[in-house]
C-alpha positions as CSV (number, residue, x, y, z in Angstrom):
1,M,111.9,115.7,124.6
2,K,111.4,119.4,124.3
3,L,114.0,122.1,125.1
4,P,112.8,125.4,126.5
5,A,111.5,128.0,124.0
6,A,114.4,129.9,122.4
7,S,114.2,133.5,121.2
8,Y,115.9,134.7,118.0
9,G,116.0,138.0,116.1
10,V,114.5,138.3,112.7
11,F,115.5,141.4,110.7
12,G,112.7,143.2,108.9
13,E,112.7,146.2,106.6
14,G,115.0,149.0,107.7
15,E,116.9,148.3,110.9
16,E,114.1,147.1,113.1
17,T,114.4,143.6,114.6
18,K,111.4,141.4,115.5
19,T,111.8,138.8,118.2
20,R,110.1,135.4,117.7
21,T,110.0,132.4,119.9
22,M,110.2,128.8,118.8
23,T,110.2,125.4,120.6
24,I,113.1,123.1,119.8
25,Q,112.5,119.4,119.8
26,F,115.1,116.6,119.9
27,A,115.0,114.2,116.9
28,I,115.1,110.7,118.5
29,P,116.7,108.3,116.1
30,T,114.4,105.4,116.9
31,A,111.3,107.4,116.4
32,I,112.1,109.4,113.2
33,R,112.2,107.9,109.8
34,I,114.6,109.6,107.4
35,G,114.3,109.6,103.7
36,W,117.4,110.3,101.5
37,I,117.3,111.0,97.8
38,G,120.7,111.3,96.1
39,T,123.6,109.2,97.3
40,G,126.5,110.8,95.4
41,M,129.7,111.9,97.1
42,M,128.1,114.4,99.4
43,G,124.8,112.7,99.9
44,S,126.2,109.4,100.9
45,S,128.6,110.9,103.4
46,M,125.9,113.0,105.1
47,C,123.5,110.0,105.1
48,A,126.2,107.8,106.6
49,H,126.4,110.1,109.7
50,L,122.6,109.5,110.2
51,L,123.0,105.9,110.0
52,T,125.9,106.0,112.5
53,A,123.7,108.0,114.9
54,G,121.0,105.3,114.7
55,Y,118.4,106.7,112.5
56,R,116.3,104.5,110.2
57,V,117.0,105.6,106.7
58,T,115.3,104.8,103.3
59,V,117.4,105.8,100.3
60,H,117.0,106.2,96.5
61,S,119.5,107.2,93.9
62,R,119.5,107.1,90.1
63,T,122.2,104.4,90.4
64,R,121.6,101.8,93.1
65,S,125.2,100.9,93.3
66,K,126.1,104.4,94.6
67,A,123.8,103.6,97.6
68,Q,125.4,100.2,98.2
69,L,127.6,101.2,101.0
70,L,124.6,102.8,102.8
71,L,122.5,99.7,102.2
72,D,125.3,97.6,103.6
73,R,125.2,99.8,106.8
74,G,121.5,99.2,107.2
75,A,119.7,101.7,105.0
76,Q,116.6,100.4,103.2
77,W,116.2,100.8,99.4
78,A,113.2,102.4,97.7
79,E,112.5,102.1,94.0
80,S,111.5,105.7,93.6
81,P,111.7,109.1,95.2
82,R,107.9,108.8,95.9
83,A,108.5,105.5,97.7
84,V,111.1,107.3,99.9
85,A,108.7,110.0,100.7
86,A,106.0,107.6,101.6
87,E,108.4,105.8,104.2
88,S,109.7,109.0,105.7
89,D,109.0,111.6,108.4
90,V,111.9,113.8,107.2
91,L,113.1,113.9,103.6
92,F,116.5,115.1,102.3
93,A,117.2,115.5,98.6
94,M,120.8,115.9,97.4
95,A,120.4,116.2,93.6
96,V,122.4,118.3,91.2
97,G,122.0,118.8,87.4
98,H,119.4,119.7,85.0
99,S,118.4,116.2,84.3
100,V,117.7,115.4,87.9
101,L,116.1,118.7,88.8
102,S,113.8,118.7,85.9
103,R,112.2,115.6,87.4
104,Y,111.3,117.5,90.6
105,P,110.4,121.2,89.7
106,T,108.9,121.8,93.1
107,P,109.5,120.2,96.5
108,S,106.0,118.8,96.5
109,S,106.6,117.0,93.2
110,V,108.4,114.2,95.0
111,T,105.2,113.2,96.7
112,R,102.9,113.4,93.7
């Protein structure tokens, strides 16, 4: 389902504003596969809302036990971030700390 095109302002250099138009689409829970990397305090809470809304979610975390509540609610486990990406249309990563971030220096590194 598409909503009508929406206009929004984009500020450029100086004080001029450019207007752009974009089409907004609804994300239908049964049609979108969500991938979630990082199920700590913030990640698990946010991911739980997606599960409650009916989305199919595949998760990965360094510690599987941190994802257990999500798995109990219907999330699927993936053995690696790459496996999450392979099963997902949309990918969220909630990772903090040098040891984690050094594994994924760029967003595309997850899928390599």
